[in-house]
C-alpha positions in Angstrom: 0.0 0.0 0.0 1.1 3.6 -0.5 1.1 4.3 3.2 4.5 2.7 3.6 6.2 4.7 0.8 8.9 7.3 1.5 6.7 10.1 0.2 4.0 9.4 2.7 6.6 9.0 5.4 7.9 12.5 4.6 4.4 13.9 4.7 3.8 12.1 8.0 6.8 13.8 9.6 5.5 17.2 8.7 1.9 16.5 9.5 0.5 17.7 12.8 -2.0 15.7 14.7 -5.5 17.1 14.4 -7.8 15.1 16.7 -11.3 14.5 15.4 -10.7 16.6 12.3 -10.2 15.9 8.6 -12.1 12.6 8.8 -11.6 10.4 5.7 -11.9 6.8 4.6 -8.9 4.6 5.3 -7.6 1.4 3.7 -10.4 1.0 1.2 -8.6 -1.8 -0.8 -8.5 -3.9 2.4 -12.2 -3.3 3.0 -12.9 -4.6 -0.6 -10.7 -7.6 0.0 -12.5 -8.4 3.3 -15.9 -8.0 1.6 -14.8 -10.4 -1.2 -13.6 -12.9 1.5 -16.9 -12.7 3.3 -18.7 -13.4 -0.1 -16.5 -16.5 -0.3 -17.6 -17.6 3.1 -21.2 -17.1 2.0 -20.5 -19.2 -1.1 -19.3 -22.1 1.0 -22.5 -21.9 3.1 -24.7 -21.7 0.0 -22.9 -24.6 -1.7 -23.3 -26.9 1.3 -27.0 -26.0 1.5 -27.6 -26.3 -2.2 -25.9 -29.8 -2.5 -28.4 -31.3 0.0 -26.3 -31.0 3.1 -29.0 -29.0 4.9 -31.6 -31.8 4.5 -29.0 -34.4 5.7 -28.0 -32.2 8.6 -31.4 -31.3 9.9 -33.4 -34.4 9.0 -30.5 -36.9 9.4 -29.8 -39.9 7.3 -29.3 -43.6 8.0 -26.3 -45.8 7.3 -27.4 -46.5 3.7 -27.7 -42.8 2.6 -31.4 -42.4 3.0 -32.6 -39.1 4.3 -35.2 -39.5 7.0 -38.7 -38.0 6.5 -38.6 -38.0 2.6 -38.6 -40.3 -0.4 -35.1 -41.1 -1.5 -33.4 -41.9 -4.9 -31.5 -45.2 -5.1 -27.7 -45.0 -4.9 -25.7 -47.1 -7.2 -24.2 -50.3 -5.7 -25.5 -49.5 -2.2 -28.0 -51.9 -0.7 -31.1 -50.6 1.2 -30.8 -47.2 -0.5 -33.7 -45.4 -2.3 -36.2 -46.2 0.5 -39.3 -44.2 1.2 -38.9 -42.7 4.7 -41.7 -40.2 4.5 -43.2 -41.4 7.8 -39.8 -42.3 9.4 -38.6 -38.8 10.6 -36.1 -39.7 13.3 -32.6 -41.2 13.3 -32.1 -44.0 15.7 -28.7 -45.6 16.6 -28.6 -49.2 17.5 -25.8 -48.6 20.0 -25.8 -44.8 20.8 -23.3 -45.0 23.5 -20.6 -46.8 21.4 -18.3 -43.9 20.5 -15.1 -43.7 18.5 -13.0 -41.5 20.8 -10.4 -40.8 18.2 -12.7 -39.7 15.3 -15.4 -38.3 17.7 -18.3 -40.1 16.2 -20.8 -42.8 17.0 -19.8 -46.3 15.9 -23.3 -47.6 15.3 -25.7 -48.5 12.6 -28.2 -45.6 12.1 -31.8 -46.2 11.0 -34.8 -44.0 10.2 -37.7 -44.7 12.6 -41.2 -43.5 13.2 -40.7 -42.6 16.9 -38.0 -42.7 19.5 -38.4 -45.1 22.4 -39.5 -42.9 25.4 -39.1 -45.8 27.9 -36.3 -48.2 28.5 -36.7 -51.5 26.5 -35.0 -54.3 28.5 -35.8 -57.3 26.3 -36.3 -58.1 22.6 -39.9 -58.7 23.5 -40.2 -55.1 24.6 -38.6 -54.0 21.3 -41.1 -56.1 19.4 -44.0 -54.8 21.4 -42.9 -51.2 20.9 -42.8 -51.8 17.1 -46.2 -53.3 17.1 -47.8 -50.5 19.1 -46.0 -47.5 17.7 -45.2 -48.8 14.3 -41.6 -47.9 14.8 -39.2 -50.7 13.9 -35.9 -50.4 15.8 -34.2 -53.3 14.1 -32.6 -53.5 10.6 -34.9 -53.0 7.7 -34.5 -56.6 6.5 -35.9 -57.9 9.8 -39.6 -58.0 10.4 -41.0 -57.2 13.8 -42.3 -60.8 14.1 -38.6 -62.0 13.8 -37.3 -59.7 16.6 -37.3 -62.5 19.2 -35.3 -65.0 17.1 -31.8 -65.0 18.6 -29.9 -65.9 15.5 -31.2 -63.0 13.5 -31.7 -60.4 16.2 -28.3 -60.6 17.8 -26.6 -58.4 15.2 -29.6 -56.7 13.6 -31.4 -55.3 16.6 -30.3 -52.5 19.1 -28.1 -53.3 22.0 -30.0 -54.2 25.2 -31.2 -52.5 27.2 -32.4 -49.8 24.8 -32.1 -46.5 26.7 -35.1 -44.1 26.8 -34.5 -41.4 24.3 -36.0 -38.2 23.0 -35.6 -36.4 19.7 -33.1 -33.5 19.6 -35.0 -30.3 18.8 -34.7 -29.3 15.1 -32.2 -32.2 14.3 -34.5 -35.3 14.5 -31.9 -37.5 16.3 -33.0 -39.9 19.1 -30.6 -39.0 22.0 -30.6 -41.0 25.3 -32.1 -39.1 28.2 -30.4 -41.2 30.9 -27.5 -39.3 32.4 -25.3 -42.4 32.6 -25.3 -42.4 28.8 -24.6 -38.7 28.8 -21.5 -39.5 30.7 -20.4 -41.9 28.0 -21.1 -39.1 25.4 -18.9 -36.8 27.5 -16.1 -39.3 27.3 -15.6 -38.4 23.7 -14.5 -34.9 24.9 -13.2 -35.6 28.4 -10.8 -38.4 27.6 -8.7 -37.8 30.7 -11.3 -39.4 33.0 -10.8 -43.1 33.1 -13.4 -43.9 35.8 -17.0 -43.7 34.3 -18.5 -43.5 37.8 -16.4 -40.5 38.7 -17.5 -38.8 35.4 -21.1 -39.7 36.1 -20.9 -38.1 39.6 -19.3 -34.9 38.2 -21.9 -34.4 35.5 -24.6 -35.2 38.0 -23.3 -32.5 40.3 -23.4 -30.0 37.4 -27.0 -30.9 36.4 -28.3 -30.6 40.0 -26.4 -27.4 40.9 -27.3 -25.4 37.7 -29.3 -22.8 39.7 -26.3 -22.1 42.0 -23.9 -22.0 39.1 -26.1 -19.4 37.4 -26.3 -17.3 40.6 -22.5 -17.4 41.1 -22.0 -16.4 37.5 -24.2 -13.4 38.0 -22.3 -12.6 41.2 -19.0 -12.6 39.3 -20.6 -10.2 36.8 -21.7 -7.8 39.5 -18.3 -8.0 41.2 -16.5 -7.2 38.0 -18.7 -4.1 37.4 -18.2 -2.9 41.0 -14.4 -3.4 40.8 -14.2 -1.2 37.7 -15.8 1.6 39.7 -13.7 1.3 42.9 -10.3 0.9 41.1 -10.5 4.6 40.5 -10.5 5.4 44.2 -8.1 2.7 45.4 -5.5 2.8 42.6 -3.0 5.0 44.5 -3.2 2.9 47.7 -3.2 -0.4 45.8 -0.1 0.5 43.8 2.0 1.5 46.8 0.8 -1.5 48.8 2.0 -3.8 46.0 5.3 -1.9 45.8 5.9 -2.2 49.5 5.0 -5.9 49.6 7.4 -6.6 46.7 10.2 -4.7 48.4 9.6 -6.4 51.8 9.4 -9.8 50.2 12.7 -9.4 48.4 14.4 -8.0 51.5 13.0 -10.7 53.6 14.0 -13.5 51.2 17.6 -12.1 50.9 17.9 -11.7 54.7 16.8 -15.2 55.3 19.3 -16.6 52.8 22.2 -14.7 54.4 21.1 -15.7 57.9 21.0 -19.4 56.9 24.4 -19.1 55.3 25.9 -17.4 58.4 24.3 -20.0 60.7 25.6 -23.0 58.8 29.1 -21.5 58.4 29.3 -20.8 62.2 28.0 -24.3 63.1 30.8 -26.5 64.6 32.3 -29.0 62.3 31.8 -31.7 64.9 28.0 -31.7 64.1 28.6 -32.5 60.5 28.2 -36.2 59.7 31.8 -37.6 59.1 30.7 -39.6 56.1 29.1 -36.7 54.3 31.4 -33.6 54.6 31.2 -32.9 50.9 27.4 -32.6 51.1 27.6 -30.0 53.8 30.2 -28.1 51.9 28.0 -28.2 48.7 25.0 -26.9 50.7 27.0 -24.1 52.1 28.3 -23.1 48.7 24.7 -23.3 47.3 23.4 -21.0 50.0 26.2 -18.5 49.3 25.3 -18.5 45.6 21.5 -18.2 46.3 22.2 -15.3 48.8 24.4 -13.4 46.3 21.8 -13.9 43.5 19.0 -12.7 45.8 21.1 -9.7 46.8 21.8 -8.8 43.1 18.1 -9.2 42.4 17.1 -7.0 45.3 19.5 -4.3 44.3 18.3 -4.4 40.7 14.7 -4.3 41.9 15.5 -1.2 44.1 17.1 0.5 41.1 14.1 -0.2 38.9 11.7 1.1 41.6 13.9 4.2 41.9 13.8 4.8 38.1 10.1 3.9 37.7 8.8 5.8 40.8 7.6 8.8 38.7 6.2 6.6 36.0 4.2 4.7 38.7 2.7 8.1 39.5 1.6 8.4 35.9 0.0 4.9 36.0 -2.0 5.9 39.1 -3.1 9.1 37.4 -4.2 7.2 34.2 -6.2 4.7 36.3 -7.9 7.6 38.1 -8.8 9.3 34.8 -10.0 5.9 33.4 -12.5 5.8 36.2 -13.8 9.2 35.2 -14.1 7.9 31.6 -16.4 5.2 32.7 -18.5 7.7 34.6 -18.9 9.9 31.5 -19.2 6.9 29.1 -21.2 4.3 31.0 -22.0 2.4 27.8 -18.3 1.3 27.8 -19.2 -1.2 30.6 -21.5 -3.0 28.2 -19.0 -3.2 25.4 -18.0 -6.8 26.2 -21.6 -7.9 25.9 -22.0 -6.6 22.3 -18.7 -8.1 21.3 -19.5 -11.4 22.9 -22.9 -11.4 21.3 -21.4 -10.7 17.8 -18.8 -13.4 18.3 -21.5 -15.8 19.5 -23.7 -15.2 16.4 -20.7 -15.6 14.0 -19.5 -18.8 15.8 -23.0 -20.3 15.6 -23.1 -19.5 11.8 -19.5 -21.0 11.4 -20.4 -24.2 13.3 -23.6 -24.6 11.3 -21.7 -24.2 8.1 -19.1 -26.6 9.3 -21.8 -29.2 10.0 -23.2 -28.6 6.5 -19.8 -29.2 5.1 -19.5 -32.4 7.1 -22.5 -33.9 5.3 -22.1 -32.5 1.8 -20.5 -34.2 -1.1 -21.1 -37.5 -2.9 -22.1 -40.8 -1.2 -19.1 -43.2 -0.7 -19.3 -46.7 0.8 -16.9 -47.2 3.7 -15.2 -50.5 4.8 -18.3 -51.5 6.9 -20.5 -51.1 3.8 -22.2 -48.0 5.2 -22.6 -44.6 3.4 -20.5 -41.5 4.1 -20.6 -38.2 2.3 -17.2 -36.8 1.1 -16.2 -33.9 -1.2 -13.9 -34.7 -4.0 -11.7 -32.4 -6.2 -10.6 -28.9 -5.3 -13.8 -28.3 -3.3 -12.5 -30.7 -0.6 -10.2 -27.9 0.6 -13.1 -25.5 1.3 -12.8 -26.2 5.0 -9.3 -24.6 5.0 -10.9 -21.4 3.7 -13.6 -21.8 6.4 -11.0 -22.1 9.2 -9.1 -19.0 7.9 -12.5 -17.2 8.0 -13.1 -18.2 11.6 -9.8 -16.6 12.6 -9.9 -13.5 10.4 -13.6 -12.6 11.1 -13.2 -13.3 14.9 -10.2 -11.0 15.0 -12.1 -8.4 12.9 -14.9 -8.4 15.5 -12.4 -7.9 18.3 -10.6 -5.2 16.4 -13.9 -3.4 15.9 -14.3 -3.4 19.6 -10.8 -1.9 20.0 -11.5 0.8 17.4 -14.9 1.6 19.0 -13.4 2.0 22.5 -10.5 4.0 21.1 -12.8 6.3 19.3 -15.0 6.9 22.3 -12.1 7.6 24.7 -10.4 9.9 22.1 -13.6 11.9 21.9 -13.7 12.2 25.7 -10.0 13.1 26.0 -9.9 15.7 23.2 -13.1 17.4 24.3 -12.0 20.2 26.7 -15.5 21.0 28.0 -16.9 17.6 29.0 -20.4 19.1 28.9 -20.0 19.3 25.1 -19.5 15.6 24.8 -21.9 13.8 22.2 -25.0 12.3 23.7 -23.7 8.8 23.1 -19.9 8.9 22.3 -19.9 5.1 21.8 -22.6 5.2 19.1 -20.7 8.2 17.5 -17.5 6.0 17.5 -19.4 3.1 15.9 -20.7 5.4 13.2 -17.2 6.7 12.4 -15.9 3.1 12.4 -18.6 2.0 9.9 -18.3 5.1 7.7 -14.5 5.5 7.6 -12.3 2.8 9.2 -13.6 -0.7 8.5 -10.7 -1.1 6.0 -8.1 -0.3 8.7 -9.7 -2.8 11.1 -9.7 -5.5 8.3 -6.0 -4.9 7.6 -5.0 -5.0 11.3 -7.0 -8.2 11.9 -5.5 -9.8 8.8 -2.0 -9.2 10.1 -2.9 -11.0 13.3 -4.4 -13.9 11.3 -1.2 -14.2 9.3 0.7 -14.8 12.6 -1.9 -17.0 14.3 -2.4 -19.5 11.5 1.3 -20.7 11.4 1.3 -20.9 15.2 -1.9 -23.1 15.1 -0.4 -25.3 12.4 2.7 -25.8 14.4 0.7 -26.6 17.5 -1.3 -29.2 15.5 1.9 -30.8 14.2 3.3 -30.9 17.7 0.2 -32.6 19.0 0.2 -35.1 16.2 3.9 -35.9 16.7 3.7 -36.1 20.5 5.8 -39.0 21.7 7.2 -39.6 18.2 9.6 -36.7 17.6 13.1 -36.5 19.0 14.1 -33.9 21.7 15.7 -31.6 19.1 12.6 -31.4 16.9 10.4 -30.9 20.0 12.6 -28.0 21.2 12.5 -26.4 17.8 8.7 -26.7 17.5 8.1 -25.3 20.9 10.6 -22.4 20.3 8.8 -21.5 17.0 5.4 -21.7 18.7 6.7 -19.4 21.6 8.2 -16.9 19.2 5.0 -16.7 17.1 3.0 -16.2 20.3 5.3 -13.4 21.4 5.1 -11.8 18.0 1.3 -12.1 18.1 1.1 -10.3 21.4 3.4 -7.5 20.3 1.4 -7.0 17.1 -1.8 -7.0 19.1 -0.5 -4.2 21.3 0.8 -2.2 18.3 -2.5 -2.7 16.4 -4.5 -1.4 19.4 -2.3 1.8 19.4 -2.6 2.1 15.6 -6.4 2.0 15.9 -6.1 4.8 18.5 -3.9 6.9 16.1 -6.5 6.2 13.3 -9.3 7.3 15.6 -7.4 10.6 16.4 -6.1 11.5 13.0 -8.0 9.4 10.5 -4.9 8.0 8.8 -4.5 4.6 7.3 -3.1 1.6 9.1 0.6 1.8 8.2 0.8 5.5 8.9 -1.0 5.1 12.2 1.1 2.2 13.3 4.3 4.1 12.5 3.2 7.2 14.3 2.0 5.2 17.4 5.3 3.2 17.4 7.4 6.4 17.4 5.5 7.8 20.3 5.7 4.5 22.2 9.4 4.4 21.7 9.8 7.9 22.9 8.0 6.9 26.1 9.4 3.4 26.4 9.9 3.6 30.2 6.4 4.8 30.8 5.0 2.1 28.6 6.9 -0.5 30.6 5.6 0.9 33.9 2.0 1.0 32.7 2.2 -2.5 31.2 3.8 -4.0 34.4 2.2 -2.1 37.3 -1.1 -1.6 35.5 -1.4 -5.2 34.3 -0.4 -6.5 37.6 -3.1 -4.5 39.3 -5.7 -5.7 36.9 -4.4 -9.3 37.3 -4.9 -9.0 41.1 -8.4 -7.7 40.4 -9.2 -10.8 38.4 -7.7 -13.0 41.2 -9.9 -11.1 43.7 -13.1 -11.7 41.7 -12.3 -15.4 41.1 -11.4 -16.0 44.8 -14.6 -14.2 46.0 -16.8 -16.1 43.6 -15.1 -19.4 44.5 -15.4 -18.7 48.2 -19.1 -18.0 47.8 -19.4 -21.2 45.7 -17.7 -23.3 48.4 -20.0 -21.9 51.1 -23.2 -22.5 49.0 -22.2 -26.0 47.7 -21.1 -27.1 51.1 -24.6 -26.8 52.4 -26.1 -28.9 49.7 -26.5 -32.6 50.4 -27.5 -33.7 47.0 -24.1 -33.9 45.4 -21.5 -36.6 45.5 -18.9 -34.4 43.8 -19.2 -30.7 43.4 -15.7 -29.9 42.3 -16.7 -29.6 38.6 -19.5 -27.0 39.3 -16.9 -25.0 41.3 -14.4 -25.2 38.5 -17.0 -24.0 36.0 -17.9 -21.1 38.2 -14.3 -20.0 38.7 -13.5 -20.3 35.0 -16.6 -18.2 34.1 -15.7 -15.7 36.8 -12.2 -15.3 35.4 -13.6 -15.0 31.9 -16.1 -12.3 33.0 -13.4 -10.4 35.0 -11.0 -10.6 32.0 -13.6 -9.2 29.6 -14.4 -6.3 31.8 -11.0 -5.5 33.1 -9.5 -5.8 29.6 -11.8 -2.9 28.6 -10.4 -1.0 31.5 -6.8 -1.8 30.4 -7.8 -0.8 26.8 -9.0 2.6 28.1 -5.8 3.1 30.1 -3.7 2.4 27.0 -5.7 4.8 24.8 -5.5 7.5 27.5 -1.8 7.1 27.6 -1.3 7.5 23.9 -3.6 10.6 23.9 -1.6 12.0 26.9 1.7 11.4 25.1 0.4 13.1 21.9 -1.0 15.9 24.0 2.2 16.6 25.8 4.3 16.3 22.6 2.4 18.8 20.6 1.1 21.2 23.3 2.8 23.0 26.2 0.0 24.7 28.0 0.7 28.2 26.4 -2.0 30.3 24.8 -3.1 28.6 21.6 -1.5 25.4 22.6 -3.5 24.5 25.7 -3.5 20.9 27.0 -6.5 18.7 26.5 -5.7 16.5 29.5 -7.6 16.0 32.8 -6.7 17.9 35.9 -5.2 14.8 37.5 -2.8 14.4 34.5 -2.2 18.2 34.5 -1.0 17.9 38.2 1.4 15.1 37.2 2.8 17.3 34.4 3.2 20.3 36.7 4.9 18.1 39.4 7.3 16.7 36.8 8.1 20.2 35.6 8.9 21.4 39.1 11.1 18.3 39.7 12.9 19.1 36.4 13.5 22.7 37.4 14.7 21.7 40.8 17.0 19.1 39.4 18.7 21.6 37.1 22.1 20.7 35.7 22.9 18.5 38.7 20.1 16.1 37.9 20.4 15.7 34.2 18.7 12.3 34.3 15.7 13.7 36.1 15.7 16.7 33.8 15.1 14.4 30.9 11.9 13.0 32.5 9.5 15.0 30.3 11.6 15.9 27.4 10.2 13.3 25.0 6.7 14.6 25.8 7.2 18.3 26.4 9.3 19.0 23.3 9.0 22.4 21.7 8.0 22.5 18.1 
């Protein structure tokens, strides 16, 4: 694209930032490419539906290729095909609990039946009686109901006894067992690490009987996350210094204990040492000395870091305080994770449905057992690769839209001097700007993340397939590549987020915005490090607090219930959901802090508070700037290091 050319770079160096002005469309070619890609995704869905996959998926088909609930055409060289199943609308498996744990499918003959057995059938006589009363034959088509009780014929042609009670799955016309013990066997296809079926049965039973408590605790985690977002504004200063003091005391205490143990062991009389093991005592003494020296070096380095970062910690506190004000003025930000999750849920549902369609589309092929499977041949068999890429790119696109929306709203808040003149709904205004101008930028940024994520997922798949087969060198290389790609993905995610902020401010394309944001981040590298360490650690502690509080409430509630055999799985589910909710909400808080920091850095770089170049920042950030200026003046020539504290940000034009 032209944004990376030298000409555009020269223009960028001369260009001044004009927040919320000169709005224009960005990265239009990438938007067109994304639209074409989505059309391709729609073609895959339409192809799978048009080739009959929709009927096979919804109505189901038997092991001979006949779709239930309709008249079928005969398939060449396949027996029992071409049957009229107009009145047989449900798929019934002769052994529904017989699962192939490797391929994740039921290893059983499937038949089309008139009705699912609603009660358990213990004998072949019961199966015969059910067929005579309901007109639903549960044995192979070649066997008449009057022959069900003949052992020689029914042993392999009738369902496995006892036949569990079942009910049709809504919209999909499959007879699924209603007994929870069979559900446990179904779950084994996914939970393969549980070898004891009775344990798995008790775990699932605990989940089923504690669903009300699980729902209540999930709502509790939601409320706690929203409350924490409000109170962080008021406890940020205290919390940061408490953490700092605890870290310093912990390092000092650990170092002191190591030196004390070393001195004690060195002063101990040699007579107390076991004569046969003098070398062991000497090695322990040497190890203690090494540990004590290493701990001392670590403590000294930690003190130096704290000394250098003390002013940047103050900036982190100020940004957290202002972020709290942002949520007060923009309350709809709190609900941003809901809309994003809802959009992802809709897309994932569409993606899974299309994947199921693809799994049943294609031509009928007879497998080794003589049963029918549908497979796609030719170039179209690779459509699922396109479908997988679509899952990653569109999911990243939705997440990037959230980042751009939040960035646009916070930028509007920051660069509006009189907060009474804010738009009625800055979030909706930001969404409007995103849709009208910046969808191409979001598509390009999300595509870059996709390019990194796909190779990492391929390497992870290769690693899982070669587990136990590859040598140590290959395993190390694979893990190193996966780790490097993961780190690259995280760095690009952070740069993308700041590029979206720069686009929201100045309406520039992705490359220009990423370059401008990168330059500003490099100029303020120490502050970025402080915010990403201290700030992230604070938010991590907030997540831990929510999970622990929800888990404690869960233990107290579940402990008073006498209906469970095992309630550890409900508690794990609740804690995982609590962490997910806390992460969703506090990640929005973290996003707001990052956007505020970039706005603050731009504000202090291009403004100095003089007439005509007034700051946009909040009073709390203004106090931080004034305090830093006073410190710089007091330092003078003797404190050159301190005097450079604000120079990257308070540079004169």
